[in-house]
All heavy atoms as an XYZ file, in Angstrom:
1008
protein
N      41.956    129.797    106.822
C      41.851    129.101    105.552
C      41.369    130.090    104.488
O      40.576    130.971    104.775
C      40.849    127.946    105.679
C      40.820    127.067    104.448
S      40.228    125.403    104.762
C      38.557    125.577    104.229
N      41.864    129.936    103.288
C      41.496    130.796    102.160
C      40.623    129.999    101.217
O      41.037    128.958    100.707
C      42.744    131.274    101.452
C      42.451    132.147    100.263
C      43.630    133.061     99.952
N      43.442    134.034     98.924
C      42.405    134.804     98.713
N      41.341    134.684     99.429
N      42.376    135.705     97.748
N      39.391    130.482    100.974
C      38.433    129.776    100.130
C      37.931    130.684     99.018
O      37.583    131.844     99.258
C      37.224    129.306    100.970
O      37.699    128.495    102.040
C      36.255    128.501    100.121
N      37.885    130.124     97.816
C      37.286    130.806     96.666
C      35.966    130.106     96.384
O      35.925    128.876     96.250
C      38.195    130.775     95.427
C      37.486    131.348     94.206
C      39.504    131.524     95.690
N      34.905    130.888     96.304
C      33.573    130.355     96.023
C      33.080    130.942     94.702
O      33.068    132.157     94.528
C      32.572    130.710     97.146
C      33.042    130.104     98.468
C      31.162    130.233     96.786
C      32.240    130.565     99.682
N      32.697    130.065     93.798
C      32.161    130.481     92.512
C      30.644    130.331     92.582
O      30.141    129.237     92.799
C      32.737    129.620     91.368
C      32.036    129.933     90.064
C      34.224    129.824     91.261
N      29.954    131.444     92.423
C      28.507    131.440     92.481
C      28.018    132.078     93.767
O      28.316    131.598     94.858
N      27.282    133.164     93.639
C      26.780    133.878     94.813
C      25.258    133.780     94.868
O      24.571    134.770     95.139
C      27.251    135.333     94.767
S      27.072    136.173     96.355
N      24.772    132.588     94.610
C      23.345    132.320     94.808
C      23.104    132.053     96.282
O      23.920    132.411     97.139
N      22.011    131.388     96.597
C      21.680    131.138     98.011
C      22.757    130.296     98.696
O      23.175    130.606     99.820
C      20.317    130.478     98.117
C      19.184    131.461     97.799
C      17.833    130.799     97.935
N      17.614    129.762     96.955
C      16.941    129.931     95.821
N      16.433    131.108     95.535
N      16.777    128.941     94.974
N      23.199    129.232     98.047
C      24.200    128.353     98.672
C      25.555    129.059     98.783
O      26.181    129.078     99.836
C      24.341    127.024     97.897
C      25.494    126.202     98.434
C      23.052    126.232     97.949
N      26.014    129.633     97.693
C      27.308    130.309     97.698
C      27.363    131.459     98.682
O      28.337    131.607     99.439
N      26.314    132.269     98.728
C      26.284    133.410     99.652
C      26.234    132.936    101.107
O      26.940    133.480    101.959
C      25.092    134.317     99.340
N      25.425    131.924    101.376
C      25.337    131.399    102.750
C      26.682    130.838    103.203
O      27.126    131.102    104.322
C      24.278    130.307    102.839
O      22.998    130.839    102.618
N      27.314    130.064    102.347
C      28.612    129.500    102.679
C      29.650    130.602    102.882
O      30.433    130.559    103.828
C      29.064    128.523    101.578
C      30.418    127.868    101.786
C      30.438    127.006    103.042
C      30.772    127.032    100.540
N      29.648    131.583    101.991
C      30.609    132.696    102.093
C      30.448    133.445    103.420
O      31.436    133.736    104.095
C      30.433    133.640    100.909
N      29.216    133.750    103.779
C      28.977    134.461    105.049
C      29.420    133.599    106.230
O      30.075    134.096    107.155
C      27.501    134.826    105.186
C      27.079    136.012    104.341
C      25.693    136.527    104.731
N      24.688    135.472    104.827
C      23.910    135.078    103.832
N      24.030    135.655    102.646
N      23.017    134.109    104.009
N      29.081    132.330    106.189
C      29.432    131.433    107.309
C      30.947    131.334    107.477
O      31.468    131.482    108.587
C      28.855    130.046    107.044
C      29.125    129.047    108.128
C      28.486    127.681    107.806
O      27.582    127.573    106.989
N      28.983    126.648    108.453
N      31.667    131.079    106.382
C      33.121    130.951    106.464
C      33.779    132.260    106.888
O      34.723    132.270    107.679
C      33.698    130.472    105.125
C      33.333    129.055    104.707
C      33.861    128.756    103.303
C      33.849    128.025    105.704
N      33.259    133.362    106.367
C      33.803    134.668    106.712
C      33.599    134.969    108.197
O      34.502    135.463    108.872
C      33.123    135.743    105.851
O      33.643    137.014    106.145
N      32.428    134.631    108.726
C      32.150    134.837    110.144
C      33.057    133.991    111.031
O      33.360    134.361    112.164
C      30.674    134.535    110.453
C      29.730    135.580    109.920
C      28.269    135.175    109.994
O      27.956    134.097    110.554
O      27.422    135.931    109.478
N      33.500    132.844    110.497
C      34.395    131.966    111.238
C      35.857    132.419    111.124
O      36.752    131.788    111.685
C      34.263    130.529    110.737
C      32.921    129.902    111.061
C      32.719    128.541    110.424
O      33.644    128.026    109.745
O      31.634    127.973    110.587
N      36.101    133.490    110.366
C      37.439    134.042    110.266
C      38.227    133.640    109.033
O      39.393    133.995    108.907
N      37.617    132.895    108.137
C      38.303    132.492    106.916
C      38.386    133.668    105.936
O      37.542    134.571    105.960
C      37.577    131.343    106.217
C      37.682    130.034    106.975
O      38.332    130.007    108.048
O      37.131    129.032    106.503
N      39.404    133.641    105.107
C      39.520    134.606    104.016
C      38.713    134.053    102.849
O      39.001    132.970    102.340
C      40.978    134.779    103.606
N      37.674    134.775    102.438
C      36.748    134.280    101.433
C      36.677    135.249    100.252
O      36.563    136.464    100.440
C      35.325    134.117    102.017
C      34.352    133.609    100.956
C      35.347    133.167    103.215
N      36.742    134.686     99.058
C      36.536    135.447     97.835
C      35.409    134.795     97.065
O      35.408    133.569     96.880
C      37.799    135.481     96.961
O      38.874    136.051     97.710
C      37.572    136.297     95.697
N      34.446    135.600     96.640
C      33.301    135.105     95.892
C      33.364    135.662     94.479
O      33.578    136.850     94.280
C      31.969    135.523     96.563
C      30.790    134.966     95.786
C      31.926    135.073     98.006
N      33.156    134.776     93.497
C      33.120    135.153     92.088
C      31.701    134.950     91.585
O      31.092    133.907     91.836
C      34.061    134.270     91.241
C      35.497    134.351     91.742
C      33.961    134.642     89.768
C      36.429    133.327     91.087
N      31.177    135.938     90.863
C      29.876    135.767     90.220
C      29.813    136.637     88.977
O      30.458    137.698     88.911
C      28.724    136.123     91.172
C      27.418    135.458     90.743
O      26.794    135.928     89.770
O      27.046    134.449     91.378
N      29.033    136.189     88.014
C      28.899    136.923     86.757
C      27.745    137.924     86.798
O      27.470    138.596     85.803
C      28.694    135.946     85.591
O      27.535    135.168     85.804
N      27.086    138.029     87.945
C      26.012    139.008     88.136
C      26.355    139.860     89.352
O      26.383    139.364     90.480
C      24.682    138.290     88.363
O      23.693    139.207     88.781
N      26.599    141.130     89.097
C      26.963    142.015     90.223
C      25.876    142.100     91.273
O      26.153    142.202     92.467
C      27.312    143.414     89.697
C      28.667    143.476     89.038
C      29.056    144.877     88.636
O      28.433    145.418     87.698
O      29.981    145.431     89.268
N      24.620    142.020     90.859
C      23.533    142.123     91.819
C      23.485    140.918     92.768
O      22.935    141.015     93.864
C      22.182    142.266     91.093
O      21.902    141.108     90.327
N      24.088    139.800     92.370
C      24.114    138.616     93.231
C      24.869    138.899     94.536
O      24.557    138.306     95.575
C      24.756    137.440     92.505
N      25.822    139.806     94.500
C      26.614    140.122     95.687
C      25.764    140.757     96.792
O      26.164    140.784     97.954
C      27.796    141.011     95.341
C      28.797    140.352     94.418
C      29.162    140.940     93.214
C      29.364    139.130     94.754
C      30.072    140.334     92.376
C      30.284    138.505     93.914
C      30.635    139.109     92.715
N      24.576    141.262     96.451
C      23.679    141.822     97.469
C      23.302    140.776     98.507
O      22.996    141.130     99.651
C      22.421    142.396     96.814
C      22.719    143.606     95.960
O      23.694    144.317     96.181
N      21.887    143.835     94.962
N      23.327    139.503     98.134
C      22.983    138.427     99.066
C      23.986    138.316    100.221
O      23.681    137.725    101.242
C      22.944    137.090     98.340
C      21.790    136.905     97.409
C      21.788    135.483     96.829
N      20.676    135.292     95.951
C      20.742    135.348     94.631
N      21.902    135.578     94.028
N      19.661    135.161     93.899
N      25.169    138.852    100.035
C      26.206    138.727    101.051
C      25.978    139.667    102.237
O      26.469    139.392    103.331
C      27.582    138.996    100.441
C      28.034    137.980     99.396
C      29.279    138.477     98.665
C      28.276    136.626    100.049
N      25.260    140.734    102.025
C      25.024    141.698    103.085
C      26.176    142.678    103.234
O      27.285    142.435    102.761
N      25.888    143.770    103.895
C      26.872    144.847    104.036
C      27.997    144.498    104.995
O      29.071    145.094    104.940
C      26.185    146.131    104.480
C      25.283    146.707    103.410
C      24.667    148.021    103.822
O      25.162    148.657    104.776
O      23.674    148.424    103.188
N      27.787    143.534    105.872
C      28.811    143.190    106.848
C      29.768    142.094    106.357
O      30.665    141.684    107.102
C      28.162    142.769    108.173
C      27.222    141.584    108.015
O      26.743    141.331    106.890
O      26.947    140.911    109.035
N      29.609    141.652    105.117
C      30.512    140.643    104.567
C      31.907    141.228    104.445
O      32.102    142.287    103.865
C      30.014    140.162    103.200
C      30.908    139.158    102.538
C      31.054    137.888    103.068
C      31.605    139.489    101.383
C      31.891    136.956    102.453
C      32.429    138.568    100.765
C      32.574    137.294    101.301
N      32.897    140.529    105.003
C      34.264    141.050    105.039
C      35.157    140.480    103.950
O      36.320    140.853    103.856
C      34.910    140.760    106.412
O      34.917    139.353    106.626
C      34.164    141.464    107.525
N      34.620    139.568    103.153
C      35.424    138.953    102.102
C      35.511    139.816    100.858
O      35.079    140.977    100.839
N      36.068    139.233     99.824
C      36.260    139.930     98.552
C      35.227    139.448     97.540
O      34.836    138.279     97.545
C      37.675    139.648     98.034
C      38.054    140.463     96.839
C      39.496    140.211     96.422
O      40.210    139.432     97.076
O      39.911    140.790     95.404
N      34.794    140.350     96.669
C      33.831    140.021     95.626
C      34.462    140.319     94.263
O      34.968    141.420     94.054
C      32.559    140.836     95.812
C      31.827    140.512     97.092
S      30.538    141.703     97.486
C      31.489    142.937     98.378
N      34.428    139.335     93.377
C      35.004    139.481     92.041
C      33.904    139.291     91.018
O      33.273    138.237     90.965
C      36.131    138.458     91.775
C      37.231    138.544     92.833
C      36.665    138.577     90.359
C      38.102    139.765     92.731
N      33.680    140.298     90.197
C      32.699    140.222     89.130
C      33.371    139.629     87.895
O      34.401    140.113     87.450
C      32.140    141.615     88.815
C      31.275    141.666     87.599
C      30.048    141.010     87.569
C      31.679    142.373     86.485
C      29.255    141.071     86.445
C      30.893    142.438     85.364
C      29.664    141.787     85.339
N      32.812    138.528     87.377
C      33.368    137.914     86.178
C      32.942    136.462     86.065
O      32.254    135.919     86.934
N      33.393    135.840     84.999
C      33.058    134.450     84.764
C      34.121    133.533     85.359
O      35.316    133.800     85.228
C      32.839    134.149     83.269
O      32.551    132.769     83.112
C      34.062    134.504     82.446
N      33.694    132.474     85.987
C      34.606    131.589     86.727
C      35.403    130.659     85.833
O      36.250    129.926     86.335
C      33.809    130.768     87.720
N      35.172    130.671     84.548
C      35.967    129.829     83.664
C      37.010    130.670     82.927
O      37.654    130.186     81.992
C      35.085    129.033     82.674
C      34.220    128.036     83.439
C      34.231    129.950     81.826
N      37.219    131.883     83.377
C      38.238    132.776     82.833
C      39.439    132.736     83.771
O      39.322    133.092     84.951
C      37.655    134.195     82.740
C      38.605    135.205     82.140
O      39.840    135.091     82.349
O      38.119    136.124     81.462
N      40.572    132.312     83.261
C      41.773    132.184     84.094
C      42.141    133.501     84.777
O      42.576    133.498     85.927
C      42.953    131.691     83.248
C      42.872    130.240     82.874
C      44.092    129.791     82.073
O      45.220    130.209     82.414
O      43.905    129.037     81.105
N      41.993    134.606     84.064
C      42.341    135.911     84.650
C      41.436    136.236     85.836
O      41.902    136.783     86.853
C      42.244    137.020     83.603
C      43.321    136.906     82.543
O      44.408    136.349     82.843
O      43.097    137.369     81.405
N      40.165    135.900     85.741
C      39.236    136.140     86.850
C      39.631    135.261     88.038
O      39.666    135.731     89.182
C      37.779    135.864     86.410
C      36.834    135.864     87.600
C      37.333    136.891     85.374
N      39.958    134.009     87.760
C      40.388    133.105     88.835
C      41.679    133.590     89.482
O      41.844    133.481     90.700
C      40.535    131.678     88.306
C      39.235    131.005     87.879
C      39.522    129.670     87.199
C      38.299    130.809     89.053
N      42.575    134.142     88.708
C      43.824    134.695     89.264
C      43.521    135.913     90.136
O      44.087    136.061     91.225
C      44.787    135.072     88.153
C      45.474    133.904     87.514
C      46.532    134.354     86.504
N      46.757    133.357     85.480
C      47.328    132.184     85.683
N      47.758    131.873     86.880
N      47.488    131.322     84.701
N      42.641    136.803     89.657
C      42.259    137.986     90.452
C      41.645    137.573     91.778
O      41.784    138.271     92.775
C      41.259    138.861     89.681
C      41.903    139.804     88.714
C      40.996    140.933     88.243
N      39.594    140.786     88.519
C      38.626    140.706     87.596
N      38.928    140.745     86.325
N      37.367    140.603     87.952
N      40.976    136.433     91.790
C      40.345    135.940     93.011
C      41.348    135.262     93.946
O      41.001    134.916     95.062
C      39.227    134.948     92.656
N      42.579    135.084     93.499
C      43.594    134.464     94.324
C      43.511    132.949     94.389
O      43.937    132.343     95.376
N      43.008    132.342     93.346
C      42.830    130.895     93.330
C      44.141    130.154     93.533
O      44.169    129.093     94.171
C      42.141    130.452     92.024
O      40.909    131.188     91.885
C      41.840    128.966     92.019
N      45.245    130.710     93.057
C      46.533    130.026     93.201
C      46.973    129.897     94.656
O      47.794    129.064     94.990
C      47.628    130.703     92.364
C      47.991    132.099     92.815
C      47.073    133.192     92.286
O      46.153    132.898     91.510
O      47.292    134.359     92.662
N      46.396    130.719     95.523
C      46.727    130.663     96.961
C      45.603    130.078     97.809
O      45.671    130.109     99.038
C      47.059    132.070     97.467
C      48.269    132.652     96.773
O      49.266    131.980     96.607
N      48.175    133.899     96.352
N      44.578    129.555     97.160
C      43.412    129.050     97.890
C      43.681    127.672     98.500
O      44.370    126.846     97.915
C      42.208    128.969     96.960
N      43.134    127.463     99.687
C      43.169    126.152    100.335
C      41.983    125.321     99.882
O      42.033    124.088     99.892
C      43.095    126.313    101.855
C      44.263    127.110    102.384
O      45.409    126.663    102.195
O      44.025    128.176    102.975
N      40.891    126.013     99.514
C      39.676    125.325     99.089
C      39.004    126.127     97.983
O      39.124    127.355     97.919
C      38.718    125.154    100.259
N      38.282    125.404     97.132
C      37.578    125.998     95.997
C      36.223    125.323     95.900
O      36.133    124.092     95.890
C      38.373    125.770     94.712
C      37.826    126.455     93.499
C      38.257    127.721     93.142
C      36.873    125.825     92.703
C      37.760    128.356     92.010
C      36.374    126.445     91.572
C      36.813    127.714     91.227
N      35.168    126.126     95.858
C      33.805    125.603     95.813
C      33.089    126.218     94.607
O      33.030    127.440     94.482
C      33.028    125.972     97.106
C      31.628    125.408     97.063
C      33.784    125.510     98.338
N      32.548    125.375     93.734
C      31.811    125.845     92.562
C      30.337    125.507     92.733
O      29.966    124.330     92.695
C      32.379    125.225     91.295
N      29.515    126.531     92.932
C      28.086    126.315     93.180
C      27.218    127.268     92.354
O      26.247    127.826     92.855
C      27.750    126.426     94.685
C      28.241    125.232     95.451
C      28.278    127.717     95.299
N      27.556    127.437     91.081
C      26.674    128.210     90.211
C      25.474    127.344     89.874
O      25.411    126.169     90.245
C      27.385    128.639     88.898
O      27.539    127.501     88.056
C      28.732    129.291     89.178
N      24.540    127.881     89.091
C      23.388    127.088     88.707
C      23.614    126.304     87.416
O      22.688    125.721     86.871
C      22.132    127.972     88.583
C      22.296    129.050     87.530
O      23.329    129.161     86.896
N      21.271    129.856     87.360
N      24.855    126.272     86.940
C      25.177    125.566     85.689
C      26.235    124.490     85.940
O      27.357    124.797     86.342
C      25.681    126.566     84.650
N      25.860    123.242     85.697
C      26.794    122.123     85.884
C      28.086    122.323     85.110
O      29.175    122.102     85.637
C      26.160    120.801     85.443
C      25.141    120.265     86.432
O      24.889    120.909     87.462
O      24.597    119.176     86.160
N      27.986    122.725     83.849
C      29.186    122.844     83.020
C      30.132    123.911     83.557
O      31.346    123.706     83.569
C      28.828    123.136     81.553
O      27.966    124.281     81.497
C      28.125    121.952     80.916
N      29.593    125.027     84.028
C      30.440    126.081     84.604
C      31.121    125.555     85.861
O      32.332    125.767     86.049
C      29.605    127.323     84.943
O      29.016    127.825     83.743
C      30.459    128.399     85.596
N      30.376    124.865     86.711
C      30.950    124.328     87.946
C      32.073    123.351     87.648
O      33.133    123.395     88.276
C      29.867    123.653     88.793
C      28.880    124.644     89.348
O      29.135    125.841     89.414
N      27.727    124.158     89.739
N      31.850    122.456     86.697
C      32.853    121.452     86.356
C      34.095    122.096     85.753
O      35.229    121.768     86.144
C      32.266    120.406     85.385
C      31.176    119.597     86.095
C      33.340    119.497     84.835
C      31.627    118.892     87.352
N      33.906    123.019     84.821
C      35.067    123.675     84.194
C      35.866    124.469     85.220
O      37.096    124.396     85.244
C      34.605    124.557     83.037
C      34.107    123.751     81.845
S      33.426    124.796     80.539
C      34.855    125.755     80.075
N      35.176    125.212     86.070
C      35.860    126.007     87.091
C      36.611    125.098     88.066
O      37.758    125.372     88.437
C      34.866    126.896     87.843
N      35.966    124.012     88.460
C      36.605    123.067     89.395
C      37.840    122.422     88.777
O      38.861    122.266     89.449
C      35.600    121.994     89.819
N      37.756    122.078     87.509
C      38.919    121.479     86.845
C      40.061    122.482     86.748
O      41.218    122.119     86.957
C      38.546    120.971     85.451
C      37.762    119.693     85.489
C      37.505    119.152     84.102
O      36.991    119.853     83.232
N      37.853    117.904     83.899
N      39.752    123.725     86.449
C      40.796    124.760     86.412
C      41.441    124.915     87.783
O      42.672    124.975     87.899
C      40.222    126.101     85.945
C      39.890    126.199     84.461
C      39.078    127.460     84.183
C      41.163    126.192     83.624
N      40.624    124.972     88.817
C      41.163    125.127     90.181
C      42.055    123.943     90.548
O      43.133    124.117     91.115
C      40.022    125.251     91.183
N      41.612    122.747     90.186
C      42.342    121.536     90.559
C      43.615    121.347     89.730
O      44.676    121.065     90.287
C      41.423    120.329     90.398
C      42.012    119.036     90.908
C      40.985    117.912     90.846
O      40.149    117.864     89.949
N      41.036    117.016     91.797
N      43.498    121.496     88.425
C      44.626    121.144     87.554
C      45.538    122.311     87.193
O      46.743    122.118     87.052
C      44.110    120.483     86.281
C      43.357    119.207     86.543
N      43.978    118.074     87.051
C      42.054    118.897     86.418
C      43.079    117.123     87.203
N      41.903    117.592     86.834
N      44.984    123.496     87.051
C      45.808    124.649     86.694
C      46.380    125.347     87.924
O      47.544    125.727     87.957
C      44.999    125.638     85.848
C      45.736    126.884     85.374
C      46.840    126.504     84.397
C      44.764    127.859     84.725
N      45.541    125.483     88.970
C      45.953    126.220     90.160
C      46.340    125.312     91.325
O      46.751    125.798     92.371
C      44.848    127.186     90.588
C      44.604    128.291     89.597
C      43.536    128.214     88.705
C      45.444    129.383     89.531
C      43.303    129.225     87.793
C      45.230    130.397     88.611
C      44.156    130.317     87.735
N      46.193    124.006     91.160
C      46.616    123.012     92.155
C      45.987    123.226     93.543
O      46.653    123.036     94.567
C      48.143    122.973     92.282
C      48.793    122.593     90.980
O      48.398    121.610     90.347
N      49.782    123.364     90.570
N      44.713    123.592     93.572
C      44.008    123.736     94.840
C      43.742    122.331     95.381
O      43.272    121.454     94.657
C      42.684    124.517     94.651
C      41.951    124.640     95.983
C      42.944    125.892     94.052
N      44.053    122.099     96.646
C      43.939    120.760     97.241
C      42.502    120.309     97.439
O      42.162    119.164     97.186
C      44.667    120.714     98.589
C      46.178    120.728     98.464
C      46.878    120.560     99.822
N      46.411    121.498    100.841
C      45.746    121.136    101.931
N      45.476    119.888    102.176
N      45.357    122.041    102.806
N      41.656    121.188     97.954
C      40.277    120.820     98.228
C      39.362    121.537     97.239
O      39.179    122.754     97.325
C      39.890    121.212     99.663
C      40.642    120.454    100.715
C      40.209    120.888    102.089
C      41.006    120.142    103.151
N      40.599    120.528    104.503
N      38.780    120.759     96.345
C      37.897    121.312     95.319
C      36.607    120.510     95.325
O      36.633    119.278     95.302
C      38.541    121.243     93.916
C      37.572    121.742     92.847
C      39.842    122.027     93.882
N      35.484    121.215     95.364
C      34.187    120.535     95.287
C      33.259    121.339     94.389
O      33.342    122.571     94.349
C      33.559    120.334     96.691
C      32.346    119.420     96.577
C      33.237    121.656     97.348
C      31.931    118.809     97.896
N      32.433    120.626     93.648
C      31.488    121.319     92.794
C      30.116    120.677     92.889
O      29.994    119.481     93.087
C      31.977    121.387     91.355
S      32.206    119.816     90.566
N      29.122    121.524     92.775
C      27.728    121.055     92.787
C      27.313    120.748     91.366
O      27.601    121.517     90.446
C      26.831    122.140     93.361
C      25.351    121.770     93.272
C      24.475    122.819     93.864
N      24.584    124.064     93.110
C      24.048    125.217     93.522
N      23.432    125.285     94.668
N      24.190    126.302     92.789
N      26.651    119.616     91.202
C      26.051    119.277     89.913
C      24.593    118.891     90.159
O      24.267    118.319     91.197
C      26.796    118.137     89.190
C      26.830    116.880     90.052
C      28.191    118.581     88.788
C      27.287    115.646     89.314
N      23.750    119.215     89.236
C      22.344    118.882     89.365
C      21.987    117.568     88.679
O      21.046    116.900     89.069
C      21.463    120.005     88.784
C      21.459    121.233     89.633
C      22.153    122.381     89.234
C      20.760    121.275     90.825
C      22.144    123.522     90.023
C      20.758    122.406     91.624
C      21.442    123.525     91.203
O      21.438    124.644     91.996
N      22.728    117.206     87.646
C      22.427    116.006     86.876
C      23.178    114.808     87.433
O      24.386    114.678     87.273
C      22.821    116.221     85.409
C      22.446    115.063     84.508
O      21.974    114.029     85.013
O      22.630    115.210     83.290
N      22.466    113.876     88.117
C      23.146    112.733     88.729
C      23.821    111.824     87.708
O      24.793    111.126     88.051
C      22.035    111.983     89.460
C      20.750    112.620     89.120
C      21.040    113.885     88.373
N      23.378    111.848     86.471
C      24.010    111.005     85.444
C      25.446    111.431     85.175
O      26.262    110.637     84.717
C      23.193    111.059     84.156
N      25.766    112.661     85.473
C      27.121    113.172     85.246
C      28.096    112.836     86.369
O      29.300    112.921     86.205
C      27.087    114.689     85.077
C      26.337    115.150     83.863
C      26.326    116.654     83.794
N      25.672    117.099     82.562
C      25.460    118.356     82.276
N      25.836    119.305     83.100
N      24.868    118.687     81.156
N      27.578    112.480     87.513
C      28.411    112.292     88.705
C      29.532    111.290     88.487
O      30.679    111.533     88.874
C      27.555    111.878     89.888
N      29.243    110.149     87.875
C      30.274    109.125     87.657
C      31.378    109.624     86.729
O      32.554    109.340     86.954
C      29.650    107.837     87.100
C      28.788    107.129     88.128
O      29.022    107.336     89.339
O      27.893    106.374     87.711
N      30.989    110.351     85.695
C      31.982    110.874     84.746
C      32.931    111.824     85.468
O      34.154    111.749     85.304
C      31.291    111.601     83.573
C      32.307    112.285     82.678
C      30.438    110.620     82.784
N      32.376    112.702     86.289
C      33.212    113.670     86.984
C      34.058    113.020     88.068
O      35.182    113.455     88.322
C      32.357    114.804     87.548
C      31.630    115.547     86.447
C      30.331    115.929     86.594
C      32.268    115.821     85.240
C      29.652    116.603     85.569
C      31.609    116.473     84.216
C      30.311    116.865     84.388
O      29.661    117.510     83.377
N      33.541    111.964     88.665
C      34.321    111.218     89.649
C      35.550    110.609     88.993
O      36.642    110.602     89.554
C      33.468    110.140     90.312
C      34.135    109.477     91.474
C      33.192    108.543     92.192
C      33.876    108.022     93.441
N      32.968    107.266     94.279
N      35.376    110.107     87.752
C      36.503    109.547     86.998
C      37.549    110.618     86.697
O      38.730    110.306     86.560
C      36.013    108.917     85.696
C      35.257    107.619     85.911
C      34.719    107.030     84.609
O      35.190    107.430     83.522
O      33.822    106.176     84.685
N      37.115    111.858     86.605
C      38.045    112.969     86.376
C      38.733    113.395     87.669
O      39.558    114.286     87.667
C      37.298    114.174     85.777
C      36.719    114.000     84.380
C      35.881    115.208     84.003
C      37.826    113.771     83.358
N      38.362    112.769     88.772
C      38.974    113.090     90.047
C      38.333    114.261     90.773
O      38.917    114.809     91.697
N      37.115    114.634     90.368
C      36.457    115.768     90.989
C      35.466    115.300     92.056
O      34.723    114.351     91.852
C      35.685    116.572     89.942
C      36.527    117.309     88.911
C      35.637    117.919     87.846
C      37.384    118.374     89.570
N      35.481    115.978     93.188
C      34.497    115.738     94.234
C      33.246    116.524     93.861
O      33.321    117.712     93.547
C      35.008    116.224     95.591
C      36.050    115.340     96.191
C      35.497    113.989     96.638
O      34.341    113.931     97.098
O      36.232    113.007     96.513
N      32.113    115.852     93.889
C      30.872    116.531     93.555
C      29.837    116.319     94.644
O      29.917    115.360     95.417
C      30.276    116.010     92.222
O      29.982    114.621     92.361
C      31.230    116.237     91.064
N      28.882    117.216     94.677
C      27.712    117.063     95.532
C      26.508    117.309     94.624
O      26.499    118.255     93.836
C      27.738    118.023     96.736
C      26.571    117.724     97.637
C      27.776    119.459     96.318
C      26.687    118.346     99.008
N      25.543    116.407     94.701
C      24.374    116.485     93.822
C      23.116    116.622     94.671
O      22.644    115.638     95.260
C      24.296    115.241     92.937
S      22.917    115.269     91.788
N      22.550    117.828     94.748
C      21.344    118.017     95.553
C      20.164    117.198     95.043
O      19.288    116.836     95.819
C      21.068    119.521     95.468
C      21.929    120.045     94.410
C      23.012    119.070     94.148
N      20.155    116.867     93.777
C      19.082    116.035     93.222
C      19.099    114.659     93.873
O      18.069    114.167     94.345
C      19.260    115.894     91.685
O      19.354    117.190     91.114
C      18.107    115.126     91.069
N      20.273    114.057     93.939
C      20.414    112.730     94.543
C      20.178    112.794     96.046
O      19.479    111.945     96.606
C      21.822    112.170     94.259
O      22.025    112.135     92.848
C      21.996    110.795     94.830
N      20.737    113.793     96.700
C      20.570    113.933     98.148
C      19.095    114.101     98.498
O      18.585    113.461     99.412
C      21.411    115.114     98.680
C      22.901    114.802     98.544
C      21.046    115.433    100.125
C      23.798    115.998     98.779
N      18.396    114.927     97.748
C      16.972    115.150     98.008
C      16.158    113.886     97.798
O      15.285    113.541     98.619
N      16.432    113.162     96.710
C      15.705    111.919     96.443
C      15.952    110.890     97.541
O      15.021    110.198     97.980
C      16.110    111.359     95.084
N      17.195    110.784     98.003
C      17.515    109.832     99.065
C      16.797    110.187    100.370
O      16.288    109.311    101.068
C      19.027    109.779     99.296
C      19.775    109.100     98.167
C      21.289    109.265     98.262
O      21.773    109.996     99.164
O      21.986    108.671     97.419
N      16.713    111.467    100.689
C      16.029    111.884    101.913
C      14.544    111.596    101.834
O      13.931    111.138    102.798
C      16.279    113.363    102.196
C      17.664    113.645    102.729
C      17.751    115.076    103.217
C      19.091    115.339    103.823
N      19.199    114.901    105.187
N      13.935    111.843    100.685
C      12.514    111.559    100.519
C      12.264    110.061    100.616
O      11.318    109.614    101.282
C      11.991    112.124     99.173
C      10.597    111.611     98.872
C      12.011    113.644     99.197
N      13.119    109.265    100.002
C      12.972    107.819    100.056
C      13.036    107.312    101.507
O      12.228    106.495    101.930
C      14.049    107.136     99.211
C      13.949    105.626     99.209
C      15.076    104.957     98.449
O      16.172    105.549     98.345
O      14.866    103.839     97.982
N      14.007    107.831    102.276
C      14.131    107.429    103.681
C      12.894    107.831    104.483
O      12.470    107.126    105.379
C      15.391    108.040    104.301
C      16.650    107.283    103.937
C      17.808    107.660    104.847
N      18.127    109.065    104.871
C      19.013    109.666    104.076
N      19.683    108.948    103.189
N      19.250    110.948    104.170
N      12.312    108.972    104.154
C      11.104    109.420    104.832
C       9.974    108.408    104.669
O       9.259    108.098    105.605
C      10.682    110.773    104.270
C       9.366    111.283    104.793
C       9.268    111.852    106.054
C       8.220    111.156    104.030
C       8.058    112.296    106.531
C       7.004    111.611    104.512
C       6.910    112.178    105.769
N       9.814    107.869    103.471
C       8.740    106.926    103.201
C       9.020    105.528    103.752
O       8.112    104.740    103.911
C       8.451    106.827    101.710
C       7.712    108.047    101.203
C       8.323    108.932    100.345
C       6.414    108.287    101.607
C       7.648    110.052     99.879
C       5.728    109.402    101.151
C       6.347    110.285    100.290
N      10.251    105.228    104.073
C      10.596    103.922    104.579
C      10.566    103.838    106.104
O      10.901    102.826    106.671
C      11.982    103.487    104.056
C      11.945    103.186    102.591
C      13.258    102.630    102.133
C      13.151    102.234    100.671
N      14.353    101.583    100.210
N      10.192    104.902    106.738
C      10.114    104.904    108.217
C       8.963    104.058    108.680
O       7.938    103.928    108.157
C       9.923    106.299    108.758
C      11.159    107.131    108.685
C      10.954    108.339    109.525
N      11.362    109.510    108.748
C      11.122    110.729    109.111
N      10.426    110.987    110.194
N      11.540    111.758    108.438
């Protein structure tokens, strides 16, 4: 499987290493070159320096041939814009983006985007802990 990951923070780097170790072709995009240090020297995927809302950067990353696209930068707007480009411009079948603001989740769902919100997930886990 070919996956493009936008954002090489803790989540993006961990996912990239995991998928790469499983044999997937992985390309990571980040606007900070130093972020790629999180991948380690044994990372076999590709690293693209640039902004994920730039069509040329997404093309260099091979988004048009991707089976999956994951946007996990620390900015909701960047994740949403990159995910929409992957879904609508590059026709990637599996697209998911992380958002921190749960109020935005419904709006993005209406746009047809799959989202994951760590804020909501964390709150739900804490609530379940107290209800035991």
